[in-house]
A tleap script that builds the chain and sets N, CA, C and O, in Angstrom:
source leaprc.protein.ff14SB
mol = sequence {
  NMET GLU LEU ILE GLY LEU PRO PRO MET LYS
  VAL SER TRP GLN TRP TYR LEU CYS LEU GLU
  PHE LYS GLN GLN ASP ALA TRP ILE GLY ALA
  TYR TRP ARG ARG ASP GLY ASN CYS ILE ASP
  VAL TRP VAL CYS PHE LEU PRO MET LEU PRO
  LEU HIE PHE SER TYR TRP GLY PHE LYS GLU
  ARG PHE SER CYS GLU GLY CYS GLY ASP THR
  VAL ASP GLU VAL VAL GLU ASP ALA GLY MET
  ASN VAL LEU CYS LYS ARG CYS ALA SER LEU
  LEU CASP
}
set mol.1.N position { 0.732 21.398 -1.836 }
set mol.1.CA position { 0.347 22.037 -3.074 }
set mol.1.C position { 0.888 21.238 -4.247 }
set mol.1.O position { 2.101 21.068 -4.377 }
set mol.2.N position { 0.014 20.755 -5.089 }
set mol.2.CA position { 0.438 19.982 -6.255 }
set mol.2.C position { 0.616 20.904 -7.443 }
set mol.2.O position { 0.013 21.975 -7.504 }
set mol.3.N position { 1.433 20.492 -8.372 }
set mol.3.CA position { 1.653 21.255 -9.592 }
set mol.3.C position { 0.373 21.260 -10.408 }
set mol.3.O position { -0.137 20.203 -10.779 }
set mol.4.N position { -0.142 22.432 -10.686 }
set mol.4.CA position { -1.420 22.563 -11.370 }
set mol.4.C position { -1.300 22.036 -12.797 }
set mol.4.O position { -0.327 22.321 -13.496 }
set mol.5.N position { -2.315 21.254 -13.226 }
set mol.5.CA position { -2.350 20.763 -14.599 }
set mol.5.C position { -1.760 19.385 -14.797 }
set mol.5.O position { -1.801 18.853 -15.906 }
set mol.6.N position { -1.209 18.793 -13.745 }
set mol.6.CA position { -0.649 17.452 -13.869 }
set mol.6.C position { -1.343 16.512 -12.887 }
set mol.6.O position { -0.801 16.223 -11.820 }
set mol.7.N position { -2.532 16.034 -13.237 }
set mol.7.CA position { -3.221 15.087 -12.353 }
set mol.7.C position { -2.508 13.737 -12.383 }
set mol.7.O position { -1.696 13.491 -13.275 }
set mol.8.N position { -2.799 12.861 -11.423 }
set mol.8.CA position { -2.181 11.534 -11.434 }
set mol.8.C position { -2.470 10.801 -12.739 }
set mol.8.O position { -3.601 10.794 -13.226 }
set mol.9.N position { -1.433 10.187 -13.294 }
set mol.9.CA position { -1.549 9.437 -14.535 }
set mol.9.C position { -1.605 7.952 -14.196 }
set mol.9.O position { -0.746 7.450 -13.472 }
set mol.10.N position { -2.601 7.251 -14.708 }
set mol.10.CA position { -2.731 5.822 -14.462 }
set mol.10.C position { -1.777 5.085 -15.399 }
set mol.10.O position { -1.955 5.099 -16.617 }
set mol.11.N position { -0.760 4.442 -14.818 }
set mol.11.CA position { 0.249 3.734 -15.604 }
set mol.11.C position { -0.235 2.329 -15.938 }
set mol.11.O position { -0.073 1.871 -17.069 }
set mol.12.N position { -0.821 1.649 -14.978 }
set mol.12.CA position { -1.451 0.338 -15.175 }
set mol.12.C position { -2.617 0.277 -14.196 }
set mol.12.O position { -2.914 1.267 -13.527 }
set mol.13.N position { -3.272 -0.855 -14.107 }
set mol.13.CA position { -4.442 -0.939 -13.230 }
set mol.13.C position { -4.074 -0.819 -11.751 }
set mol.13.O position { -4.951 -0.582 -10.920 }
set mol.14.N position { -2.782 -0.980 -11.404 }
set mol.14.CA position { -2.366 -0.875 -10.006 }
set mol.14.C position { -1.481 0.343 -9.735 }
set mol.14.O position { -1.351 0.747 -8.580 }
set mol.15.N position { -0.880 0.929 -10.742 }
set mol.15.CA position { 0.109 1.989 -10.575 }
set mol.15.C position { -0.422 3.342 -11.021 }
set mol.15.O position { -1.086 3.448 -12.052 }
set mol.16.N position { -0.128 4.370 -10.243 }
set mol.16.CA position { -0.400 5.752 -10.607 }
set mol.16.C position { 0.902 6.545 -10.463 }
set mol.16.O position { 1.736 6.237 -9.611 }
set mol.17.N position { 1.064 7.555 -11.294 }
set mol.17.CA position { 2.270 8.377 -11.286 }
set mol.17.C position { 1.865 9.839 -11.356 }
set mol.17.O position { 0.956 10.198 -12.104 }
set mol.18.N position { 2.534 10.682 -10.583 }
set mol.18.CA position { 2.219 12.105 -10.576 }
set mol.18.C position { 3.490 12.893 -10.289 }
set mol.18.O position { 4.283 12.511 -9.428 }
set mol.19.N position { 3.681 13.994 -11.011 }
set mol.19.CA position { 4.753 14.937 -10.710 }
set mol.19.C position { 4.142 16.030 -9.839 }
set mol.19.O position { 3.137 16.636 -10.210 }
set mol.20.N position { 4.748 16.280 -8.685 }
set mol.20.CA position { 4.196 17.230 -7.731 }
set mol.20.C position { 5.186 18.364 -7.477 }
set mol.20.O position { 6.389 18.222 -7.696 }
set mol.21.N position { 4.664 19.469 -7.020 }
set mol.21.CA position { 5.495 20.567 -6.534 }
set mol.21.C position { 5.091 20.829 -5.096 }
set mol.21.O position { 3.969 21.259 -4.826 }
set mol.22.N position { 6.005 20.570 -4.176 }
set mol.22.CA position { 5.727 20.765 -2.750 }
set mol.22.C position { 6.920 21.467 -2.115 }
set mol.22.O position { 8.052 20.991 -2.199 }
set mol.23.N position { 6.654 22.601 -1.481 }
set mol.23.CA position { 7.741 23.337 -0.836 }
set mol.23.C position { 8.332 22.573 0.337 }
set mol.23.O position { 9.511 22.743 0.649 }
set mol.24.N position { 7.533 21.729 0.998 }
set mol.24.CA position { 8.057 20.966 2.129 }
set mol.24.C position { 8.966 19.822 1.681 }
set mol.24.O position { 9.647 19.222 2.513 }
set mol.25.N position { 8.989 19.510 0.393 }
set mol.25.CA position { 9.868 18.449 -0.125 }
set mol.25.C position { 11.166 19.044 -0.663 }
set mol.25.O position { 11.541 18.784 -1.806 }
set mol.26.N position { 11.843 19.830 0.145 }
set mol.26.CA position { 13.109 20.448 -0.245 }
set mol.26.C position { 14.264 19.503 0.100 }
set mol.26.O position { 15.146 19.843 0.889 }
set mol.27.N position { 14.240 18.341 -0.491 }
set mol.27.CA position { 15.245 17.324 -0.220 }
set mol.27.C position { 15.483 16.505 -1.484 }
set mol.27.O position { 14.720 16.601 -2.445 }
set mol.28.N position { 16.529 15.712 -1.480 }
set mol.28.CA position { 16.829 14.799 -2.583 }
set mol.28.C position { 16.889 13.401 -1.980 }
set mol.28.O position { 17.570 13.183 -0.978 }
set mol.29.N position { 16.177 12.451 -2.589 }
set mol.29.CA position { 16.156 11.092 -2.073 }
set mol.29.C position { 14.819 10.433 -2.323 }
set mol.29.O position { 14.098 10.801 -3.251 }
set mol.30.N position { 14.488 9.448 -1.486 }
set mol.30.CA position { 13.239 8.704 -1.639 }
set mol.30.C position { 12.578 8.540 -0.271 }
set mol.30.O position { 13.250 8.460 0.757 }
set mol.31.N position { 11.256 8.491 -0.288 }
set mol.31.CA position { 10.458 8.326 0.924 }
set mol.31.C position { 9.265 7.460 0.559 }
set mol.31.O position { 8.712 7.604 -0.531 }
set mol.32.N position { 8.851 6.554 1.458 }
set mol.32.CA position { 7.681 5.718 1.182 }
set mol.32.C position { 6.798 5.649 2.412 }
set mol.32.O position { 7.236 5.855 3.544 }
set mol.33.N position { 5.518 5.345 2.137 }
set mol.33.CA position { 4.516 5.209 3.198 }
set mol.33.C position { 3.486 4.180 2.740 }
set mol.33.O position { 3.049 4.202 1.589 }
set mol.34.N position { 3.105 3.288 3.634 }
set mol.34.CA position { 2.062 2.318 3.328 }
set mol.34.C position { 0.830 2.667 4.146 }
set mol.34.O position { 0.903 2.885 5.356 }
set mol.35.N position { -0.306 2.715 3.457 }
set mol.35.CA position { -1.562 3.050 4.112 }
set mol.35.C position { -2.625 2.101 3.586 }
set mol.35.O position { -3.145 2.297 2.487 }
set mol.36.N position { -2.950 1.081 4.356 }
set mol.36.CA position { -3.946 0.102 3.924 }
set mol.36.C position { -3.473 -0.695 2.729 }
set mol.36.O position { -2.440 -1.360 2.800 }
set mol.37.N position { -4.207 -0.642 1.637 }
set mol.37.CA position { -3.878 -1.411 0.435 }
set mol.37.C position { -2.994 -0.628 -0.520 }
set mol.37.O position { -2.745 -1.095 -1.632 }
set mol.38.N position { -2.517 0.532 -0.135 }
set mol.38.CA position { -1.736 1.391 -1.029 }
set mol.38.C position { -0.348 1.636 -0.453 }
set mol.38.O position { -0.188 1.816 0.754 }
set mol.39.N position { 0.654 1.643 -1.328 }
set mol.39.CA position { 1.989 2.087 -0.941 }
set mol.39.C position { 2.324 3.283 -1.823 }
set mol.39.O position { 2.198 3.227 -3.046 }
set mol.40.N position { 2.752 4.364 -1.180 }
set mol.40.CA position { 3.133 5.588 -1.871 }
set mol.40.C position { 4.635 5.759 -1.771 }
set mol.40.O position { 5.217 5.596 -0.699 }
set mol.41.N position { 5.268 6.090 -2.903 }
set mol.41.CA position { 6.714 6.325 -2.946 }
set mol.41.C position { 6.933 7.683 -3.603 }
set mol.41.O position { 6.409 7.947 -4.685 }
set mol.42.N position { 7.704 8.540 -2.948 }
set mol.42.CA position { 8.096 9.817 -3.506 }
set mol.42.C position { 9.591 9.777 -3.768 }
set mol.42.O position { 10.369 9.431 -2.879 }
set mol.43.N position { 9.997 10.127 -4.981 }
set mol.43.CA position { 11.406 10.169 -5.359 }
set mol.43.C position { 11.711 11.588 -5.809 }
set mol.43.O position { 11.136 12.074 -6.783 }
set mol.44.N position { 12.626 12.257 -5.093 }
set mol.44.CA position { 13.012 13.631 -5.420 }
set mol.44.C position { 14.403 13.628 -6.050 }
set mol.44.O position { 15.407 13.445 -5.362 }
set mol.45.N position { 14.449 13.835 -7.364 }
set mol.45.CA position { 15.729 14.015 -8.039 }
set mol.45.C position { 16.152 15.483 -7.963 }
set mol.45.O position { 17.341 15.800 -7.937 }
set mol.46.N position { 15.148 16.377 -7.929 }
set mol.46.CA position { 15.357 17.810 -7.741 }
set mol.46.C position { 14.534 18.244 -6.535 }
set mol.46.O position { 13.404 17.785 -6.368 }
set mol.47.N position { 15.074 19.116 -5.695 }
set mol.47.CA position { 14.301 19.578 -4.538 }
set mol.47.C position { 12.963 20.182 -4.952 }
set mol.47.O position { 12.883 20.940 -5.919 }
set mol.48.N position { 11.914 19.835 -4.206 }
set mol.48.CA position { 10.546 20.336 -4.354 }
set mol.48.C position { 9.819 19.799 -5.593 }
set mol.48.O position { 8.708 20.248 -5.874 }
set mol.49.N position { 10.398 18.862 -6.339 }
set mol.49.CA position { 9.733 18.264 -7.505 }
set mol.49.C position { 9.757 16.737 -7.408 }
set mol.49.O position { 10.465 16.081 -8.172 }
set mol.50.N position { 8.991 16.169 -6.474 }
set mol.50.CA position { 9.011 14.711 -6.345 }
set mol.50.C position { 8.118 14.025 -7.375 }
set mol.50.O position { 7.060 14.534 -7.747 }
set mol.51.N position { 8.574 12.858 -7.824 }
set mol.51.CA position { 7.719 11.937 -8.570 }
set mol.51.C position { 7.003 11.097 -7.535 }
set mol.51.O position { 7.641 10.496 -6.670 }
set mol.52.N position { 5.692 11.050 -7.613 }
set mol.52.CA position { 4.887 10.321 -6.643 }
set mol.52.C position { 4.310 9.084 -7.326 }
set mol.52.O position { 3.480 9.198 -8.228 }
set mol.53.N position { 4.751 7.903 -6.895 }
set mol.53.CA position { 4.244 6.627 -7.384 }
set mol.53.C position { 3.262 6.073 -6.357 }
set mol.53.O position { 3.541 6.101 -5.158 }
set mol.54.N position { 2.127 5.576 -6.810 }
set mol.54.CA position { 1.163 4.918 -5.930 }
set mol.54.C position { 0.887 3.530 -6.467 }
set mol.54.O position { 0.563 3.363 -7.642 }
set mol.55.N position { 1.014 2.534 -5.605 }
set mol.55.CA position { 0.743 1.142 -5.979 }
set mol.55.C position { -0.435 0.652 -5.158 }
set mol.55.O position { -0.376 0.649 -3.929 }
set mol.56.N position { -1.508 0.237 -5.827 }
set mol.56.CA position { -2.746 -0.177 -5.174 }
set mol.56.C position { -2.952 -1.676 -5.276 }
set mol.56.O position { -4.089 -2.114 -5.451 }
set mol.57.N position { -1.896 -2.489 -5.174 }
set mol.57.CA position { -2.033 -3.921 -5.363 }
set mol.57.C position { -1.919 -4.765 -4.117 }
set mol.57.O position { -1.992 -5.991 -4.203 }
set mol.58.N position { -1.741 -4.152 -2.963 }
set mol.58.CA position { -1.572 -4.939 -1.750 }
set mol.58.C position { -2.901 -5.437 -1.224 }
set mol.58.O position { -3.899 -4.718 -1.214 }
set mol.59.N position { -2.890 -6.684 -0.788 }
set mol.59.CA position { -4.071 -7.247 -0.130 }
set mol.59.C position { -3.963 -6.975 1.362 }
set mol.59.O position { -2.869 -6.879 1.917 }
set mol.60.N position { -5.094 -6.855 1.980 }
set mol.60.CA position { -5.103 -6.691 3.426 }
set mol.60.C position { -4.648 -7.995 4.063 }
set mol.60.O position { -5.075 -9.069 3.637 }
set mol.61.N position { -3.799 -7.923 5.062 }
set mol.61.CA position { -3.255 -9.115 5.704 }
set mol.61.C position { -3.856 -9.273 7.089 }
set mol.61.O position { -4.136 -8.297 7.785 }
set mol.62.N position { -4.043 -10.517 7.465 }
set mol.62.CA position { -4.643 -10.845 8.759 }
set mol.62.C position { -3.728 -11.792 9.513 }
set mol.62.O position { -2.886 -12.457 8.909 }
set mol.63.N position { -3.884 -11.857 10.820 }
set mol.63.CA position { -3.163 -12.815 11.655 }
set mol.63.C position { -4.127 -13.912 12.072 }
set mol.63.O position { -5.242 -13.642 12.518 }
set mol.64.N position { -3.679 -15.163 11.920 }
set mol.64.CA position { -4.491 -16.312 12.323 }
set mol.64.C position { -4.602 -16.315 13.843 }
set mol.64.O position { -3.600 -16.194 14.548 }
set mol.65.N position { -5.825 -16.453 14.339 }
set mol.65.CA position { -6.026 -16.469 15.784 }
set mol.65.C position { -5.687 -17.817 16.388 }
set mol.65.O position { -5.597 -17.941 17.610 }
set mol.66.N position { -5.494 -18.848 15.537 }
set mol.66.CA position { -5.124 -20.164 16.052 }
set mol.66.C position { -3.632 -20.302 16.278 }
set mol.66.O position { -3.207 -20.758 17.340 }
set mol.67.N position { -2.816 -19.909 15.282 }
set mol.67.CA position { -1.367 -20.098 15.383 }
set mol.67.C position { -0.572 -18.792 15.322 }
set mol.67.O position { 0.621 -18.783 15.625 }
set mol.68.N position { -1.220 -17.688 14.932 }
set mol.68.CA position { -0.526 -16.407 14.875 }
set mol.68.C position { 0.154 -16.115 13.549 }
set mol.68.O position { 0.732 -15.041 13.387 }
set mol.69.N position { 0.103 -17.046 12.588 }
set mol.69.CA position { 0.709 -16.812 11.276 }
set mol.69.C position { -0.037 -15.720 10.527 }
set mol.69.O position { -1.221 -15.489 10.771 }
set mol.70.N position { 0.654 -15.053 9.620 }
set mol.70.CA position { 0.040 -14.037 8.773 }
set mol.70.C position { -0.600 -14.711 7.574 }
set mol.70.O position { 0.045 -15.498 6.881 }
set mol.71.N position { -1.862 -14.405 7.327 }
set mol.71.CA position { -2.579 -14.991 6.194 }
set mol.71.C position { -3.053 -13.864 5.281 }
set mol.71.O position { -3.428 -12.790 5.751 }
set mol.72.N position { -3.033 -14.121 3.958 }
set mol.72.CA position { -3.440 -13.120 2.984 }
set mol.72.C position { -4.947 -13.056 2.813 }
set mol.72.O position { -5.485 -12.019 2.425 }
set mol.73.N position { -5.626 -14.142 3.095 }
set mol.73.CA position { -7.075 -14.159 2.952 }
set mol.73.C position { -7.694 -14.910 4.119 }
set mol.73.O position { -7.078 -15.811 4.687 }
set mol.74.N position { -8.884 -14.542 4.462 }
set mol.74.CA position { -9.583 -15.179 5.567 }
set mol.74.C position { -10.142 -16.508 5.082 }
set mol.74.O position { -10.931 -16.549 4.138 }
set mol.75.N position { -9.733 -17.590 5.726 }
set mol.75.CA position { -10.222 -18.909 5.350 }
set mol.75.C position { -11.552 -19.175 6.028 }
set mol.75.O position { -12.487 -19.672 5.400 }
set mol.76.N position { -11.638 -18.847 7.301 }
set mol.76.CA position { -12.880 -19.065 8.037 }
set mol.76.C position { -13.112 -17.878 8.947 }
set mol.76.O position { -12.220 -17.461 9.685 }
set mol.77.N position { -14.304 -17.344 8.888 }
set mol.77.CA position { -14.652 -16.211 9.722 }
set mol.77.C position { -15.958 -16.535 10.428 }
set mol.77.O position { -16.992 -15.916 10.173 }
set mol.78.N position { -15.894 -17.513 11.319 }
set mol.78.CA position { -17.073 -17.938 12.077 }
set mol.78.C position { -16.984 -17.310 13.459 }
set mol.78.O position { -16.111 -17.665 14.251 }
set mol.79.N position { -17.864 -16.398 13.745 }
set mol.79.CA position { -17.824 -15.743 15.048 }
set mol.79.C position { -16.644 -14.815 15.199 }
set mol.79.O position { -16.093 -14.698 16.294 }
set mol.80.N position { -16.235 -14.142 14.119 }
set mol.80.CA position { -15.125 -13.187 14.106 }
set mol.80.C position { -13.769 -13.845 14.334 }
set mol.80.O position { -12.834 -13.172 14.769 }
set mol.81.N position { -13.634 -15.139 14.055 }
set mol.81.CA position { -12.354 -15.825 14.166 }
set mol.81.C position { -11.694 -15.892 12.796 }
set mol.81.O position { -12.292 -16.397 11.847 }
set mol.82.N position { -10.475 -15.390 12.683 }
set mol.82.CA position { -9.708 -15.432 11.443 }
set mol.82.C position { -8.741 -16.602 11.556 }
set mol.82.O position { -7.900 -16.632 12.455 }
set mol.83.N position { -8.857 -17.570 10.641 }
set mol.83.CA position { -8.036 -18.769 10.700 }
set mol.83.C position { -7.312 -19.010 9.382 }
set mol.83.O position { -7.821 -18.665 8.316 }
set mol.84.N position { -6.113 -19.608 9.457 }
set mol.84.CA position { -5.399 -20.037 8.257 }
set mol.84.C position { -5.949 -21.391 7.816 }
set mol.84.O position { -6.762 -21.985 8.525 }
set mol.85.N position { -5.521 -21.885 6.661 }
set mol.85.CA position { -6.031 -23.152 6.138 }
set mol.85.C position { -5.714 -24.316 7.064 }
set mol.85.O position { -6.535 -25.213 7.253 }
set mol.86.N position { -4.507 -24.295 7.646 }
set mol.86.CA position { -4.099 -25.397 8.524 }
set mol.86.C position { -4.976 -25.464 9.769 }
set mol.86.O position { -5.442 -26.539 10.147 }
set mol.87.N position { -5.199 -24.318 10.404 }
set mol.87.CA position { -6.033 -24.289 11.615 }
set mol.87.C position { -7.494 -24.587 11.293 }
set mol.87.O position { -8.184 -25.227 12.087 }
set mol.88.N position { -7.977 -24.123 10.122 }
set mol.88.CA position { -9.365 -24.405 9.741 }
set mol.88.C position { -9.572 -25.894 9.476 }
set mol.88.O position { -10.647 -26.434 9.740 }
set mol.89.N position { -8.518 -26.565 8.945 }
set mol.89.CA position { -8.637 -28.012 8.692 }
set mol.89.C position { -8.648 -28.809 9.986 }
set mol.89.O position { -9.201 -29.909 10.017 }
set mol.90.N position { -8.057 -28.291 11.052 }
set mol.90.CA position { -8.061 -28.975 12.343 }
set mol.90.C position { -9.443 -28.972 12.970 }
set mol.90.O position { -9.755 -29.841 13.784 }
set mol.91.N position { -10.278 -28.002 12.601 }
set mol.91.CA position { -11.635 -27.924 13.153 }
set mol.91.C position { -12.586 -28.886 12.472 }
set mol.91.O position { -13.630 -29.227 13.028 }
set mol.92.N position { -12.234 -29.331 11.265 }
set mol.92.CA position { -13.132 -30.241 10.514 }
set mol.92.C position { -13.124 -31.642 11.066 }
set mol.92.O position { -13.821 -32.514 10.547 }
savepdb mol mol.pdb
quit
């Protein structure tokens, strides 16, 4: 249950902020969760009143099928193969 009348406020093109009221958040501290391209952070200074920050700036990450390194963008996707720049240059 969110606090009525306080929709998420867009802080910048990647950040959203919202004050929520949730009975299940009867704690003090911080909690985070990453879901796809978004990371959500809840900070409770007072029980049941968390500040909810949402950051929508993460890029989807892939693993290179040639060497196993993590790549931020797909360099070559020929036949469903995800390759990094180094492995793609070896094919040329």
